[in-house]
CHARMM-style PDB file with segment names, atoms N, HN, CA, C and O in Angstrom:
ATOM      1  N   UNK     1     -15.655  18.708  20.179  1.00  0.00      PROA
ATOM      2  CA  UNK     1     -15.145  18.362  18.872  1.00  0.00      PROA
ATOM      3  C   UNK     1     -16.310  17.913  17.991  1.00  0.00      PROA
ATOM      4  O   UNK     1     -17.165  17.146  18.434  1.00  0.00      PROA
ATOM      5  N   UNK     2     -16.345  18.380  16.771  1.00  0.00      PROA
ATOM      6  HN  UNK     2     -15.651  19.003  16.411  1.00  0.00      PROA
ATOM      7  CA  UNK     2     -17.429  18.044  15.853  1.00  0.00      PROA
ATOM      8  C   UNK     2     -17.259  16.624  15.315  1.00  0.00      PROA
ATOM      9  O   UNK     2     -16.140  16.166  15.079  1.00  0.00      PROA
ATOM     10  N   UNK     3     -18.361  15.949  15.130  1.00  0.00      PROA
ATOM     11  HN  UNK     3     -19.269  16.321  15.323  1.00  0.00      PROA
ATOM     12  CA  UNK     3     -18.352  14.621  14.553  1.00  0.00      PROA
ATOM     13  C   UNK     3     -18.080  14.732  13.060  1.00  0.00      PROA
ATOM     14  O   UNK     3     -18.766  15.472  12.354  1.00  0.00      PROA
ATOM     15  N   UNK     4     -17.090  14.008  12.583  1.00  0.00      PROA
ATOM     16  HN  UNK     4     -16.533  13.408  13.156  1.00  0.00      PROA
ATOM     17  CA  UNK     4     -16.736  14.024  11.162  1.00  0.00      PROA
ATOM     18  C   UNK     4     -17.283  12.764  10.525  1.00  0.00      PROA
ATOM     19  O   UNK     4     -17.000  11.658  10.987  1.00  0.00      PROA
ATOM     20  N   UNK     5     -18.046  12.915   9.490  1.00  0.00      PROA
ATOM     21  HN  UNK     5     -18.276  13.813   9.114  1.00  0.00      PROA
ATOM     22  CA  UNK     5     -18.546  11.762   8.747  1.00  0.00      PROA
ATOM     23  C   UNK     5     -17.480  11.289   7.776  1.00  0.00      PROA
ATOM     24  O   UNK     5     -16.588  12.049   7.400  1.00  0.00      PROA
ATOM     25  N   UNK     6     -17.575  10.043   7.376  1.00  0.00      PROA
ATOM     26  HN  UNK     6     -18.299   9.425   7.681  1.00  0.00      PROA
ATOM     27  CA  UNK     6     -16.688   9.487   6.364  1.00  0.00      PROA
ATOM     28  C   UNK     6     -17.017  10.146   5.029  1.00  0.00      PROA
ATOM     29  O   UNK     6     -18.143  10.043   4.542  1.00  0.00      PROA
ATOM     30  N   UNK     7     -16.039  10.819   4.443  1.00  0.00      PROA
ATOM     31  HN  UNK     7     -15.124  10.902   4.838  1.00  0.00      PROA
ATOM     32  CA  UNK     7     -16.274  11.536   3.192  1.00  0.00      PROA
ATOM     33  C   UNK     7     -16.259  10.632   1.977  1.00  0.00      PROA
ATOM     34  O   UNK     7     -16.715  11.032   0.905  1.00  0.00      PROA
ATOM     35  N   UNK     8     -15.744   9.420   2.121  1.00  0.00      PROA
ATOM     36  HN  UNK     8     -15.373   9.095   2.992  1.00  0.00      PROA
ATOM     37  CA  UNK     8     -15.482   8.599   0.945  1.00  0.00      PROA
ATOM     38  C   UNK     8     -14.267   9.184   0.225  1.00  0.00      PROA
ATOM     39  O   UNK     8     -13.797  10.264   0.583  1.00  0.00      PROA
ATOM     40  N   UNK     9     -13.762   8.489  -0.771  1.00  0.00      PROA
ATOM     41  HN  UNK     9     -14.144   7.612  -1.062  1.00  0.00      PROA
ATOM     42  CA  UNK     9     -12.575   8.956  -1.496  1.00  0.00      PROA
ATOM     43  C   UNK     9     -12.955  10.078  -2.450  1.00  0.00      PROA
ATOM     44  O   UNK     9     -13.973   9.997  -3.137  1.00  0.00      PROA
ATOM     45  N   UNK    10     -12.131  11.131  -2.492  1.00  0.00      PROA
ATOM     46  HN  UNK    10     -11.304  11.196  -1.934  1.00  0.00      PROA
ATOM     47  CA  UNK    10     -12.362  12.245  -3.417  1.00  0.00      PROA
ATOM     48  C   UNK    10     -11.031  12.843  -3.855  1.00  0.00      PROA
ATOM     49  O   UNK    10     -10.021  12.725  -3.162  1.00  0.00      PROA
ATOM     50  N   UNK    11     -11.052  13.484  -5.017  1.00  0.00      PROA
ATOM     51  HN  UNK    11     -11.873  13.579  -5.580  1.00  0.00      PROA
ATOM     52  CA  UNK    11      -9.874  14.180  -5.537  1.00  0.00      PROA
ATOM     53  C   UNK    11     -10.018  15.671  -5.289  1.00  0.00      PROA
ATOM     54  O   UNK    11     -11.128  16.191  -5.176  1.00  0.00      PROA
ATOM     55  N   UNK    12      -8.903  16.341  -5.207  1.00  0.00      PROA
ATOM     56  HN  UNK    12      -8.001  15.919  -5.299  1.00  0.00      PROA
ATOM     57  CA  UNK    12      -8.898  17.785  -5.058  1.00  0.00      PROA
ATOM     58  C   UNK    12      -9.532  18.436  -6.278  1.00  0.00      PROA
ATOM     59  O   UNK    12      -9.409  17.932  -7.395  1.00  0.00      PROA
ATOM     60  N   UNK    13     -10.197  19.535  -6.065  1.00  0.00      PROA
ATOM     61  HN  UNK    13     -10.296  19.945  -5.158  1.00  0.00      PROA
ATOM     62  CA  UNK    13     -10.735  20.301  -7.192  1.00  0.00      PROA
ATOM     63  C   UNK    13      -9.609  20.877  -8.042  1.00  0.00      PROA
ATOM     64  O   UNK    13      -9.839  21.255  -9.190  1.00  0.00      PROA
ATOM     65  N   UNK    14      -8.408  20.950  -7.505  1.00  0.00      PROA
ATOM     66  HN  UNK    14      -8.221  20.643  -6.572  1.00  0.00      PROA
ATOM     67  CA  UNK    14      -7.250  21.441  -8.260  1.00  0.00      PROA
ATOM     68  C   UNK    14      -6.720  20.412  -9.251  1.00  0.00      PROA
ATOM     69  O   UNK    14      -5.857  20.732 -10.067  1.00  0.00      PROA
ATOM     70  N   UNK    15      -7.219  19.193  -9.192  1.00  0.00      PROA
ATOM     71  HN  UNK    15      -7.921  18.933  -8.529  1.00  0.00      PROA
ATOM     72  CA  UNK    15      -6.726  18.150 -10.089  1.00  0.00      PROA
ATOM     73  C   UNK    15      -7.205  18.372 -11.519  1.00  0.00      PROA
ATOM     74  O   UNK    15      -6.657  17.779 -12.448  1.00  0.00      PROA
ATOM     75  N   UNK    16      -8.202  19.201 -11.709  1.00  0.00      PROA
ATOM     76  HN  UNK    16      -8.647  19.682 -10.954  1.00  0.00      PROA
ATOM     77  CA  UNK    16      -8.694  19.479 -13.051  1.00  0.00      PROA
ATOM     78  C   UNK    16      -9.442  18.315 -13.670  1.00  0.00      PROA
ATOM     79  O   UNK    16      -9.701  18.319 -14.874  1.00  0.00      PROA
ATOM     80  N   UNK    17      -9.790  17.327 -12.878  1.00  0.00      PROA
ATOM     81  HN  UNK    17      -9.580  17.324 -11.900  1.00  0.00      PROA
ATOM     82  CA  UNK    17     -10.534  16.188 -13.391  1.00  0.00      PROA
ATOM     83  C   UNK    17      -9.674  15.124 -14.042  1.00  0.00      PROA
ATOM     84  O   UNK    17     -10.181  14.049 -14.362  1.00  0.00      PROA
ATOM     85  N   UNK    18      -8.400  15.383 -14.249  1.00  0.00      PROA
ATOM     86  HN  UNK    18      -7.988  16.256 -13.989  1.00  0.00      PROA
ATOM     87  CA  UNK    18      -7.507  14.405 -14.866  1.00  0.00      PROA
ATOM     88  C   UNK    18      -7.034  13.401 -13.827  1.00  0.00      PROA
ATOM     89  O   UNK    18      -6.988  13.703 -12.635  1.00  0.00      PROA
ATOM     90  N   UNK    19      -6.681  12.202 -14.290  1.00  0.00      PROA
ATOM     91  HN  UNK    19      -6.718  11.957 -15.259  1.00  0.00      PROA
ATOM     92  CA  UNK    19      -6.183  11.175 -13.378  1.00  0.00      PROA
ATOM     93  C   UNK    19      -4.666  11.173 -13.274  1.00  0.00      PROA
ATOM     94  O   UNK    19      -4.115  10.449 -12.445  1.00  0.00      PROA
ATOM     95  N   UNK    20      -3.979  11.958 -14.086  1.00  0.00      PROA
ATOM     96  HN  UNK    20      -4.427  12.547 -14.759  1.00  0.00      PROA
ATOM     97  CA  UNK    20      -2.516  11.977 -14.065  1.00  0.00      PROA
ATOM     98  C   UNK    20      -1.981  12.686 -12.829  1.00  0.00      PROA
ATOM     99  O   UNK    20      -2.324  13.839 -12.569  1.00  0.00      PROA
ATOM    100  N   UNK    21      -1.150  12.000 -12.078  1.00  0.00      PROA
ATOM    101  HN  UNK    21      -0.872  11.064 -12.289  1.00  0.00      PROA
ATOM    102  CA  UNK    21      -0.477  12.611 -10.949  1.00  0.00      PROA
ATOM    103  C   UNK    21      -1.384  13.060  -9.820  1.00  0.00      PROA
ATOM    104  O   UNK    21      -1.019  13.939  -9.040  1.00  0.00      PROA
ATOM    105  N   UNK    22      -2.554  12.467  -9.728  1.00  0.00      PROA
ATOM    106  HN  UNK    22      -2.851  11.753 -10.362  1.00  0.00      PROA
ATOM    107  CA  UNK    22      -3.497  12.890  -8.697  1.00  0.00      PROA
ATOM    108  C   UNK    22      -3.517  11.895  -7.539  1.00  0.00      PROA
ATOM    109  O   UNK    22      -3.214  10.713  -7.701  1.00  0.00      PROA
ATOM    110  N   UNK    23      -3.871  12.398  -6.404  1.00  0.00      PROA
ATOM    111  HN  UNK    23      -4.116  13.358  -6.273  1.00  0.00      PROA
ATOM    112  CA  UNK    23      -4.126  11.546  -5.252  1.00  0.00      PROA
ATOM    113  C   UNK    23      -5.565  11.756  -4.822  1.00  0.00      PROA
ATOM    114  O   UNK    23      -6.174  12.787  -5.111  1.00  0.00      PROA
ATOM    115  N   UNK    24      -6.092  10.769  -4.133  1.00  0.00      PROA
ATOM    116  HN  UNK    24      -5.597   9.932  -3.899  1.00  0.00      PROA
ATOM    117  CA  UNK    24      -7.417  10.872  -3.553  1.00  0.00      PROA
ATOM    118  C   UNK    24      -7.271  10.882  -2.036  1.00  0.00      PROA
ATOM    119  O   UNK    24      -6.331  10.311  -1.481  1.00  0.00      PROA
ATOM    120  N   UNK    25      -8.199  11.529  -1.392  1.00  0.00      PROA
ATOM    121  HN  UNK    25      -8.963  11.992  -1.843  1.00  0.00      PROA
ATOM    122  CA  UNK    25      -8.180  11.669   0.060  1.00  0.00      PROA
ATOM    123  C   UNK    25      -9.506  11.172   0.621  1.00  0.00      PROA
ATOM    124  O   UNK    25     -10.554  11.313  -0.008  1.00  0.00      PROA
ATOM    125  N   UNK    26      -9.443  10.592   1.809  1.00  0.00      PROA
ATOM    126  HN  UNK    26      -8.591  10.478   2.320  1.00  0.00      PROA
ATOM    127  CA  UNK    26     -10.650  10.158   2.517  1.00  0.00      PROA
ATOM    128  C   UNK    26     -10.521  10.601   3.967  1.00  0.00      PROA
ATOM    129  O   UNK    26      -9.529  10.290   4.627  1.00  0.00      PROA
ATOM    130  N   UNK    27     -11.499  11.311   4.456  1.00  0.00      PROA
ATOM    131  HN  UNK    27     -12.305  11.563   3.920  1.00  0.00      PROA
ATOM    132  CA  UNK    27     -11.466  11.841   5.812  1.00  0.00      PROA
ATOM    133  C   UNK    27     -12.505  11.110   6.660  1.00  0.00      PROA
ATOM    134  O   UNK    27     -13.675  11.010   6.290  1.00  0.00      PROA
ATOM    135  N   UNK    28     -12.051  10.604   7.802  1.00  0.00      PROA
ATOM    136  HN  UNK    28     -11.100  10.685   8.102  1.00  0.00      PROA
ATOM    137  CA  UNK    28     -12.956   9.993   8.780  1.00  0.00      PROA
ATOM    138  C   UNK    28     -12.725  10.690  10.121  1.00  0.00      PROA
ATOM    139  O   UNK    28     -11.904  11.602  10.220  1.00  0.00      PROA
ATOM    140  N   UNK    29     -13.435  10.264  11.128  1.00  0.00      PROA
ATOM    141  HN  UNK    29     -14.101   9.523  11.048  1.00  0.00      PROA
ATOM    142  CA  UNK    29     -13.291  10.881  12.444  1.00  0.00      PROA
ATOM    143  C   UNK    29     -11.918  10.643  13.053  1.00  0.00      PROA
ATOM    144  O   UNK    29     -11.457  11.449  13.861  1.00  0.00      PROA
ATOM    145  N   UNK    30     -11.249   9.545  12.678  1.00  0.00      PROA
ATOM    146  HN  UNK    30     -11.623   8.890  12.022  1.00  0.00      PROA
ATOM    147  CA  UNK    30      -9.980   9.210  13.322  1.00  0.00      PROA
ATOM    148  C   UNK    30      -8.765   9.237  12.414  1.00  0.00      PROA
ATOM    149  O   UNK    30      -7.637   9.164  12.901  1.00  0.00      PROA
ATOM    150  N   UNK    31      -8.966   9.340  11.095  1.00  0.00      PROA
ATOM    151  HN  UNK    31      -9.883   9.400  10.699  1.00  0.00      PROA
ATOM    152  CA  UNK    31      -7.814   9.272  10.189  1.00  0.00      PROA
ATOM    153  C   UNK    31      -8.094   9.968   8.869  1.00  0.00      PROA
ATOM    154  O   UNK    31      -9.240  10.200   8.485  1.00  0.00      PROA
ATOM    155  N   UNK    32      -7.005  10.289   8.191  1.00  0.00      PROA
ATOM    156  HN  UNK    32      -6.073  10.101   8.503  1.00  0.00      PROA
ATOM    157  CA  UNK    32      -7.063  10.805   6.828  1.00  0.00      PROA
ATOM    158  C   UNK    32      -6.278   9.822   5.973  1.00  0.00      PROA
ATOM    159  O   UNK    32      -5.129   9.504   6.277  1.00  0.00      PROA
ATOM    160  N   UNK    33      -6.900   9.342   4.905  1.00  0.00      PROA
ATOM    161  HN  UNK    33      -7.834   9.599   4.657  1.00  0.00      PROA
ATOM    162  CA  UNK    33      -6.246   8.400   4.000  1.00  0.00      PROA
ATOM    163  C   UNK    33      -5.873   9.090   2.705  1.00  0.00      PROA
ATOM    164  O   UNK    33      -6.551  10.018   2.263  1.00  0.00      PROA
ATOM    165  N   UNK    34      -4.775   8.624   2.091  1.00  0.00      PROA
ATOM    166  HN  UNK    34      -4.224   7.870   2.449  1.00  0.00      PROA
ATOM    167  CA  UNK    34      -4.312   9.149   0.805  1.00  0.00      PROA
ATOM    168  C   UNK    34      -3.958   7.956  -0.069  1.00  0.00      PROA
ATOM    169  O   UNK    34      -3.299   7.021   0.385  1.00  0.00      PROA
ATOM    170  N   UNK    35      -4.402   7.989  -1.341  1.00  0.00      PROA
ATOM    171  HN  UNK    35      -4.937   8.749  -1.710  1.00  0.00      PROA
ATOM    172  CA  UNK    35      -4.051   6.921  -2.272  1.00  0.00      PROA
ATOM    173  C   UNK    35      -3.863   7.483  -3.678  1.00  0.00      PROA
ATOM    174  O   UNK    35      -4.314   8.584  -3.991  1.00  0.00      PROA
ATOM    175  N   UNK    36      -3.195   6.711  -4.505  1.00  0.00      PROA
ATOM    176  HN  UNK    36      -2.829   5.816  -4.250  1.00  0.00      PROA
ATOM    177  CA  UNK    36      -2.926   7.074  -5.895  1.00  0.00      PROA
ATOM    178  C   UNK    36      -4.179   6.838  -6.729  1.00  0.00      PROA
ATOM    179  O   UNK    36      -4.733   5.738  -6.723  1.00  0.00      PROA
ATOM    180  N   UNK    37      -4.622   7.849  -7.435  1.00  0.00      PROA
ATOM    181  HN  UNK    37      -4.173   8.742  -7.440  1.00  0.00      PROA
ATOM    182  CA  UNK    37      -5.818   7.741  -8.267  1.00  0.00      PROA
ATOM    183  C   UNK    37      -5.659   6.662  -9.336  1.00  0.00      PROA
ATOM    184  O   UNK    37      -6.617   5.950  -9.641  1.00  0.00      PROA
ATOM    185  N   UNK    38      -4.458   6.531  -9.910  1.00  0.00      PROA
ATOM    186  HN  UNK    38      -3.680   7.109  -9.662  1.00  0.00      PROA
ATOM    187  CA  UNK    38      -4.239   5.561 -10.978  1.00  0.00      PROA
ATOM    188  C   UNK    38      -4.073   4.138 -10.466  1.00  0.00      PROA
ATOM    189  O   UNK    38      -4.128   3.195 -11.255  1.00  0.00      PROA
ATOM    190  N   UNK    39      -3.872   3.959  -9.169  1.00  0.00      PROA
ATOM    191  HN  UNK    39      -3.827   4.725  -8.528  1.00  0.00      PROA
ATOM    192  CA  UNK    39      -3.665   2.627  -8.597  1.00  0.00      PROA
ATOM    193  C   UNK    39      -4.461   2.502  -7.299  1.00  0.00      PROA
ATOM    194  O   UNK    39      -3.896   2.338  -6.218  1.00  0.00      PROA
ATOM    195  N   UNK    40      -5.746   2.581  -7.429  1.00  0.00      PROA
ATOM    196  HN  UNK    40      -6.204   2.714  -8.308  1.00  0.00      PROA
ATOM    197  CA  UNK    40      -6.624   2.589  -6.246  1.00  0.00      PROA
ATOM    198  C   UNK    40      -6.518   1.317  -5.416  1.00  0.00      PROA
ATOM    199  O   UNK    40      -6.727   1.356  -4.203  1.00  0.00      PROA
ATOM    200  N   UNK    41      -6.199   0.201  -6.040  1.00  0.00      PROA
ATOM    201  HN  UNK    41      -6.029   0.169  -7.025  1.00  0.00      PROA
ATOM    202  CA  UNK    41      -6.093  -1.058  -5.297  1.00  0.00      PROA
ATOM    203  C   UNK    41      -4.698  -1.267  -4.718  1.00  0.00      PROA
ATOM    204  O   UNK    41      -4.436  -2.293  -4.091  1.00  0.00      PROA
ATOM    205  N   UNK    42      -3.803  -0.307  -4.923  1.00  0.00      PROA
ATOM    206  HN  UNK    42      -4.016   0.526  -5.433  1.00  0.00      PROA
ATOM    207  CA  UNK    42      -2.421  -0.437  -4.475  1.00  0.00      PROA
ATOM    208  C   UNK    42      -2.189  -0.054  -3.029  1.00  0.00      PROA
ATOM    209  O   UNK    42      -1.038   0.042  -2.603  1.00  0.00      PROA
ATOM    210  N   UNK    43      -3.225   0.164  -2.271  1.00  0.00      PROA
ATOM    211  HN  UNK    43      -4.160   0.086  -2.617  1.00  0.00      PROA
ATOM    212  CA  UNK    43      -3.076   0.518  -0.869  1.00  0.00      PROA
ATOM    213  C   UNK    43      -3.202   2.011  -0.645  1.00  0.00      PROA
ATOM    214  O   UNK    43      -3.285   2.795  -1.591  1.00  0.00      PROA
ATOM    215  N   UNK    44      -3.216   2.385   0.607  1.00  0.00      PROA
ATOM    216  HN  UNK    44      -3.148   1.748   1.375  1.00  0.00      PROA
ATOM    217  CA  UNK    44      -3.379   3.788   0.977  1.00  0.00      PROA
ATOM    218  C   UNK    44      -2.525   4.100   2.187  1.00  0.00      PROA
ATOM    219  O   UNK    44      -2.275   3.238   3.030  1.00  0.00      PROA
ATOM    220  N   UNK    45      -2.086   5.327   2.261  1.00  0.00      PROA
ATOM    221  HN  UNK    45      -2.288   6.027   1.576  1.00  0.00      PROA
ATOM    222  CA  UNK    45      -1.402   5.840   3.445  1.00  0.00      PROA
ATOM    223  C   UNK    45      -2.484   6.367   4.372  1.00  0.00      PROA
ATOM    224  O   UNK    45      -3.333   7.155   3.955  1.00  0.00      PROA
ATOM    225  N   UNK    46      -2.459   5.940   5.614  1.00  0.00      PROA
ATOM    226  HN  UNK    46      -1.769   5.299   5.952  1.00  0.00      PROA
ATOM    227  CA  UNK    46      -3.449   6.401   6.585  1.00  0.00      PROA
ATOM    228  C   UNK    46      -2.736   7.121   7.721  1.00  0.00      PROA
ATOM    229  O   UNK    46      -1.848   6.564   8.366  1.00  0.00      PROA
ATOM    230  N   UNK    47      -3.135   8.364   7.956  1.00  0.00      PROA
ATOM    231  HN  UNK    47      -3.856   8.817   7.432  1.00  0.00      PROA
ATOM    232  CA  UNK    47      -2.526   9.177   9.009  1.00  0.00      PROA
ATOM    233  C   UNK    47      -3.579   9.578  10.024  1.00  0.00      PROA
ATOM    234  O   UNK    47      -4.709   9.911   9.666  1.00  0.00      PROA
ATOM    235  N   UNK    48      -3.201   9.545  11.292  1.00  0.00      PROA
ATOM    236  HN  UNK    48      -2.283   9.274  11.583  1.00  0.00      PROA
ATOM    237  CA  UNK    48      -4.090  10.061  12.316  1.00  0.00      PROA
ATOM    238  C   UNK    48      -4.324  11.546  12.071  1.00  0.00      PROA
ATOM    239  O   UNK    48      -3.482  12.232  11.491  1.00  0.00      PROA
ATOM    240  N   UNK    49      -5.455  12.022  12.511  1.00  0.00      PROA
ATOM    241  HN  UNK    49      -6.139  11.465  12.982  1.00  0.00      PROA
ATOM    242  CA  UNK    49      -5.789  13.425  12.268  1.00  0.00      PROA
ATOM    243  C   UNK    49      -4.754  14.373  12.858  1.00  0.00      PROA
ATOM    244  O   UNK    49      -4.569  15.480  12.350  1.00  0.00      PROA
ATOM    245  N   UNK    50      -4.073  13.951  13.930  1.00  0.00      PROA
ATOM    246  HN  UNK    50      -4.224  13.052  14.343  1.00  0.00      PROA
ATOM    247  CA  UNK    50      -3.046  14.794  14.543  1.00  0.00      PROA
ATOM    248  C   UNK    50      -1.788  14.898  13.681  1.00  0.00      PROA
ATOM    249  O   UNK    50      -1.031  15.861  13.808  1.00  0.00      PROA
ATOM    250  N   UNK    51      -1.555  13.914  12.804  1.00  0.00      PROA
ATOM    251  HN  UNK    51      -2.169  13.132  12.700  1.00  0.00      PROA
ATOM    252  CA  UNK    51      -0.349  13.920  11.958  1.00  0.00      PROA
ATOM    253  C   UNK    51      -0.581  14.522  10.577  1.00  0.00      PROA
ATOM    254  O   UNK    51       0.381  14.779   9.855  1.00  0.00      PROA
ATOM    255  N   UNK    52      -1.824  14.750  10.197  1.00  0.00      PROA
ATOM    256  HN  UNK    52      -2.606  14.541  10.784  1.00  0.00      PROA
ATOM    257  CA  UNK    52      -2.133  15.237   8.856  1.00  0.00      PROA
ATOM    258  C   UNK    52      -1.451  16.576   8.561  1.00  0.00      PROA
ATOM    259  O   UNK    52      -0.856  16.746   7.496  1.00  0.00      PROA
ATOM    260  N   UNK    53      -1.533  17.510   9.481  1.00  0.00      PROA
ATOM    261  HN  UNK    53      -2.016  17.373  10.346  1.00  0.00      PROA
ATOM    262  CA  UNK    53      -0.925  18.830   9.274  1.00  0.00      PROA
ATOM    263  C   UNK    53       0.572  18.732   9.067  1.00  0.00      PROA
ATOM    264  O   UNK    53       1.123  19.438   8.222  1.00  0.00      PROA
ATOM    265  N   UNK    54       1.243  17.872   9.819  1.00  0.00      PROA
ATOM    266  HN  UNK    54       0.795  17.299  10.506  1.00  0.00      PROA
ATOM    267  CA  UNK    54       2.681  17.667   9.650  1.00  0.00      PROA
ATOM    268  C   UNK    54       2.979  17.089   8.273  1.00  0.00      PROA
ATOM    269  O   UNK    54       3.917  17.526   7.607  1.00  0.00      PROA
ATOM    270  N   UNK    55       2.192  16.113   7.842  1.00  0.00      PROA
ATOM    271  HN  UNK    55       1.430  15.757   8.383  1.00  0.00      PROA
ATOM    272  CA  UNK    55       2.382  15.518   6.524  1.00  0.00      PROA
ATOM    273  C   UNK    55       2.233  16.559   5.414  1.00  0.00      PROA
ATOM    274  O   UNK    55       3.053  16.609   4.497  1.00  0.00      PROA
ATOM    275  N   UNK    56       1.201  17.382   5.494  1.00  0.00      PROA
ATOM    276  HN  UNK    56       0.535  17.341   6.239  1.00  0.00      PROA
ATOM    277  CA  UNK    56       0.974  18.405   4.466  1.00  0.00      PROA
ATOM    278  C   UNK    56       2.121  19.414   4.452  1.00  0.00      PROA
ATOM    279  O   UNK    56       2.605  19.778   3.380  1.00  0.00      PROA
ATOM    280  N   UNK    57       2.555  19.865   5.611  1.00  0.00      PROA
ATOM    281  HN  UNK    57       2.161  19.570   6.481  1.00  0.00      PROA
ATOM    282  CA  UNK    57       3.663  20.822   5.694  1.00  0.00      PROA
ATOM    283  C   UNK    57       4.940  20.233   5.110  1.00  0.00      PROA
ATOM    284  O   UNK    57       5.624  20.885   4.320  1.00  0.00      PROA
ATOM    285  N   UNK    58       5.264  18.998   5.497  1.00  0.00      PROA
ATOM    286  HN  UNK    58       4.709  18.468   6.138  1.00  0.00      PROA
ATOM    287  CA  UNK    58       6.474  18.352   4.988  1.00  0.00      PROA
ATOM    288  C   UNK    58       6.412  18.144   3.479  1.00  0.00      PROA
ATOM    289  O   UNK    58       7.424  18.277   2.791  1.00  0.00      PROA
ATOM    290  N   UNK    59       5.232  17.818   2.963  1.00  0.00      PROA
ATOM    291  HN  UNK    59       4.410  17.709   3.521  1.00  0.00      PROA
ATOM    292  CA  UNK    59       5.067  17.649   1.523  1.00  0.00      PROA
ATOM    293  C   UNK    59       5.305  18.966   0.796  1.00  0.00      PROA
ATOM    294  O   UNK    59       6.018  18.999  -0.207  1.00  0.00      PROA
ATOM    295  N   UNK    60       4.720  20.043   1.287  1.00  0.00      PROA
ATOM    296  HN  UNK    60       4.140  20.016   2.101  1.00  0.00      PROA
ATOM    297  CA  UNK    60       4.908  21.361   0.671  1.00  0.00      PROA
ATOM    298  C   UNK    60       6.368  21.794   0.719  1.00  0.00      PROA
ATOM    299  O   UNK    60       6.849  22.473  -0.188  1.00  0.00      PROA
ATOM    300  N   UNK    61       7.069  21.400   1.776  1.00  0.00      PROA
ATOM    301  HN  UNK    61       6.678  20.848   2.512  1.00  0.00      PROA
ATOM    302  CA  UNK    61       8.480  21.765   1.926  1.00  0.00      PROA
ATOM    303  C   UNK    61       9.411  20.886   1.092  1.00  0.00      PROA
ATOM    304  O   UNK    61      10.621  21.110   1.088  1.00  0.00      PROA
ATOM    305  N   UNK    62       8.872  19.894   0.388  1.00  0.00      PROA
ATOM    306  HN  UNK    62       7.889  19.712   0.392  1.00  0.00      PROA
ATOM    307  CA  UNK    62       9.676  19.058  -0.490  1.00  0.00      PROA
ATOM    308  C   UNK    62      10.378  17.894   0.206  1.00  0.00      PROA
ATOM    309  O   UNK    62      11.254  17.261  -0.383  1.00  0.00      PROA
ATOM    310  N   UNK    63      10.013  17.612   1.423  1.00  0.00      PROA
ATOM    311  HN  UNK    63       9.301  18.126   1.902  1.00  0.00      PROA
ATOM    312  CA  UNK    63      10.691  16.569   2.182  1.00  0.00      PROA
ATOM    313  C   UNK    63      10.599  15.199   1.516  1.00  0.00      PROA
ATOM    314  O   UNK    63      11.499  14.376   1.683  1.00  0.00      PROA
ATOM    315  N   UNK    64       9.542  14.940   0.774  1.00  0.00      PROA
ATOM    316  HN  UNK    64       8.811  15.609   0.638  1.00  0.00      PROA
ATOM    317  CA  UNK    64       9.344  13.637   0.164  1.00  0.00      PROA
ATOM    318  C   UNK    64       9.677  13.611  -1.329  1.00  0.00      PROA
ATOM    319  O   UNK    64       9.435  12.604  -1.996  1.00  0.00      PROA
ATOM    320  N   UNK    65      10.226  14.702  -1.859  1.00  0.00      PROA
ATOM    321  HN  UNK    65      10.423  15.519  -1.317  1.00  0.00      PROA
ATOM    322  CA  UNK    65      10.551  14.758  -3.279  1.00  0.00      PROA
ATOM    323  C   UNK    65      11.677  13.765  -3.596  1.00  0.00      PROA
ATOM    324  O   UNK    65      12.604  13.575  -2.808  1.00  0.00      PROA
ATOM    325  N   UNK    66      11.569  13.158  -4.743  1.00  0.00      PROA
ATOM    326  HN  UNK    66      10.816  13.313  -5.383  1.00  0.00      PROA
ATOM    327  CA  UNK    66      12.614  12.246  -5.199  1.00  0.00      PROA
ATOM    328  C   UNK    66      13.805  13.055  -5.709  1.00  0.00      PROA
ATOM    329  O   UNK    66      13.628  14.152  -6.238  1.00  0.00      PROA
ATOM    330  N   UNK    67      15.016  12.518  -5.554  1.00  0.00      PROA
ATOM    331  HN  UNK    67      15.160  11.627  -5.125  1.00  0.00      PROA
ATOM    332  CA  UNK    67      16.186  13.234  -6.089  1.00  0.00      PROA
ATOM    333  C   UNK    67      16.091  13.323  -7.608  1.00  0.00      PROA
ATOM    334  O   UNK    67      15.573  12.422  -8.266  1.00  0.00      PROA
ATOM    335  N   UNK    68      16.593  14.406  -8.142  1.00  0.00      PROA
ATOM    336  HN  UNK    68      17.014  15.139  -7.608  1.00  0.00      PROA
ATOM    337  CA  UNK    68      16.566  14.592  -9.611  1.00  0.00      PROA
ATOM    338  C   UNK    68      17.871  14.193 -10.215  1.00  0.00      PROA
ATOM    339  OT1 UNK    68      18.040  14.277 -11.432  1.00  0.00      PROA
TER     340      UNK     68
END
């Protein structure tokens, strides 16, 4: 397994540089963190690397969408 360095917090290139509705991600050897760009001090969700793929799939499938 390759050693993963701490990437520090970064935004997706798809965010277009805007802070609206963006999240930041941080990748380390043992976890992936996600936080709100507009509320950086508001805490972060931290997922083990084994759970990251499940989180991304569930997000794309709308599992976490708020009711309209």
